[in-house]
C-alpha positions in Angstrom: -0.2 -0.2 -0.2 1.4 3.4 -1.0 1.3 6.0 1.6 0.2 9.5 0.3 1.8 12.0 2.1 -0.6 15.3 1.9 1.6 18.3 2.5 -0.4 21.6 3.5 1.2 24.7 2.9 0.3 27.3 5.6 -0.2 30.9 4.5 2.7 33.2 5.4 2.6 35.0 8.6 2.1 38.8 8.0 5.0 40.6 9.5 3.9 42.7 13.3 4.0 46.5 12.6 3.4 47.5 16.9 0.2 49.6 15.8 -1.3 47.9 18.7 1.7 48.4 21.1 1.9 52.3 19.8 -2.1 52.5 20.5 -1.8 50.9 23.7 1.2 53.1 25.1 -0.9 56.1 24.1 -4.0 55.3 26.2 -1.4 54.8 29.4 -0.1 58.3 28.9 -3.5 59.7 28.8 -4.7 57.7 31.6 -1.6 59.0 33.4 -2.1 62.5 32.8 -5.8 62.2 33.8 -4.6 60.5 36.9 -1.9 63.1 37.8 -4.8 66.0 36.9 -7.2 64.4 39.2 -4.7 64.1 42.1 -3.6 67.9 41.5 -7.5 68.9 41.8 -8.2 66.9 44.9 -5.0 68.6 46.7 -6.0 72.0 45.2 -9.3 71.6 46.5 -8.3 70.2 49.9 -5.7 73.5 49.9 -8.7 76.0 49.2 -10.8 74.4 52.1 -8.0 74.5 54.5 -7.4 78.2 53.6 -11.2 79.0 54.2 -11.4 77.0 57.6 -8.1 79.3 58.9 -9.8 82.2 57.2 -13.0 81.6 58.9 -10.9 80.9 62.6 -9.4 84.5 62.4 -12.7 86.1 61.3 -14.0 84.4 64.8 -11.1 85.5 66.5 -11.4 89.0 65.4 -15.0 89.1 67.2 -13.3 88.1 70.7 -10.4 90.7 70.2 -13.2 93.4 69.9 -15.2 92.5 73.0 -11.7 92.6 74.8 -11.2 95.8 73.5 -14.6 97.2 74.3 -14.2 95.8 77.8 -11.3 98.2 78.4 -13.2 101.3 76.5 -16.2 100.8 78.7 -14.2 100.2 81.8 -12.5 103.9 81.3 -15.7 105.9 79.6 -16.9 107.4 82.6 -13.7 109.2 83.7 -11.0 111.5 81.7 -8.9 108.6 80.7 -10.2 108.5 77.2 -9.3 112.2 76.4 -5.7 111.4 76.4 -3.7 108.7 74.1 -2.7 105.8 75.9 -0.4 104.3 73.4 0.8 101.2 75.6 -3.1 99.8 75.6 -3.4 100.7 71.6 -5.5 103.7 72.2 -5.3 107.1 70.5 -7.7 109.9 71.4 -7.7 111.3 67.8 -8.8 109.9 64.8 -5.1 109.7 63.2 -6.3 111.3 59.8 -5.2 109.1 56.7 -4.6 106.2 58.7 -3.9 103.1 56.5 -4.7 100.0 59.0 -3.9 97.3 56.2 -0.6 98.9 54.9 -1.4 98.1 51.4 -2.5 101.8 49.9 0.7 103.5 50.6 2.3 105.2 47.4 6.1 106.3 47.1 4.3 109.7 45.6 4.9 112.1 48.1 1.7 114.0 49.3 -0.2 110.8 48.8 1.6 108.7 51.9 -0.7 107.6 54.6 0.0 107.1 58.4 0.5 103.2 58.8 0.3 100.9 62.0 3.1 99.1 63.1 1.6 95.8 63.7 4.8 93.7 63.4 7.3 96.1 64.8 8.9 96.5 61.6 6.6 99.0 59.7 5.2 95.7 58.0 8.4 95.0 55.8 7.8 98.3 53.9 10.6 100.6 52.8 11.2 103.8 54.7 9.6 106.5 52.6 6.6 104.9 51.2 4.5 105.7 54.2 3.7 109.0 56.1 4.3 107.8 59.7 5.0 104.1 61.5 4.4 105.2 65.1 0.9 104.1 65.6 1.6 101.0 67.9 -1.1 98.3 68.5 -2.3 96.2 71.7 -1.8 92.5 71.8 -4.6 90.8 73.3 -4.9 87.2 74.4 -3.7 84.5 71.8 -6.9 82.2 70.9 -6.3 78.9 69.3 -2.8 80.0 67.5 -4.4 83.3 66.3 -2.4 86.4 67.3 -4.8 89.1 68.0 -4.3 93.1 68.0 -6.2 96.1 68.0 -5.9 99.8 67.6 -8.7 102.1 69.2 -9.0 105.8 67.8 -11.5 108.3 69.2 -13.0 110.3 66.3 -12.1 113.9 67.2 -9.8 116.4 66.1 -7.1 116.2 68.8 -6.4 114.6 72.6 -8.3 116.7 75.2 -12.0 117.0 76.2 -14.2 117.3 73.6 -15.9 120.7 73.0 -15.6 123.8 70.5 -12.3 123.5 70.3 -12.1 120.0 69.9 -14.6 118.5 67.6 -15.8 114.9 67.7 -17.8 112.7 65.3 -21.1 111.7 67.5 -24.0 109.7 66.7 -26.6 111.6 64.5 -29.5 111.5 67.1 -27.3 113.5 69.3 -28.5 116.9 69.8 -28.4 119.8 72.1 -32.1 120.4 71.3 -34.9 119.0 73.8 -37.1 118.2 71.0 -35.4 114.4 70.9 -36.5 113.9 74.5 -39.4 115.9 75.0 -41.6 115.0 78.0 -38.4 113.3 79.6 -37.9 114.6 83.6 -34.8 114.2 85.2 -34.3 114.7 88.9 -35.1 118.4 89.4 -37.8 118.4 87.6 -36.0 120.0 84.6 -36.2 118.8 81.0 -32.7 118.4 79.8 -30.8 116.4 76.9 -28.4 114.2 76.9 -25.6 114.5 74.5 -24.1 111.0 73.4 -20.1 110.5 73.7 -18.0 110.7 70.6 -17.6 107.7 68.4 -14.5 105.1 69.0 -13.1 103.3 66.0 -11.8 99.8 66.9 -9.1 98.0 64.1 -8.8 94.7 64.8 -5.9 92.4 62.9 -5.7 88.6 63.5 -2.9 86.6 62.1 -3.5 83.0 62.1 -1.6 79.8 60.6 -0.4 79.8 56.9 -0.1 83.5 57.2 -3.7 84.1 57.2 -4.7 87.6 58.1 -7.9 89.3 59.1 -8.7 93.1 59.3 -12.1 94.1 61.1 -13.2 97.6 62.1 -16.1 98.5 64.4 -17.6 102.1 65.4 -19.1 102.4 69.0 -19.9 105.1 71.2 -21.1 105.2 74.8 
């Protein structure tokens, strides 16, 4: 019996050109960029949330600082203490015209320089000649939650001394020497008289917290 051998010829294989590998590498690169972008987005969002939290914390601390300043004002409102500046307590009996509490509005142009509060003892790092004066000193209050609280109080009067015709002060609009505002009110002695409200006081608070977070607040009060 003759054996018949059948030879099968296989089709020649096509040479691989690496196209699939190229697309795979491109996909990996795109996925890598997407992962990096997502990570950076999450980090940025976390950083922003952290900064907002620190900012809100300093705002809350500024309320505490304002209360401390008002306690000192109220304890001295009945005497003549507030007629004279007390720099060691951050109190000034005059309004200090053209005062720049933040130090961000000073200029090199003569005639446009402003007075500045020396919050950090170094005139906020500004070069000499870019501000009018830097001798307004703050009072440092209690540190709360790592927040450094300072304030300056200015009485809205032209100068030190008792308020009067020679020393004009800003007062509430309701204050008047007329009896019309308190008509019918009897004081001891049976005479109708009018109480004159005291001058306004400007309370400027600066709170410095973590990550160089700084908050400024201002309040106007009178007694």
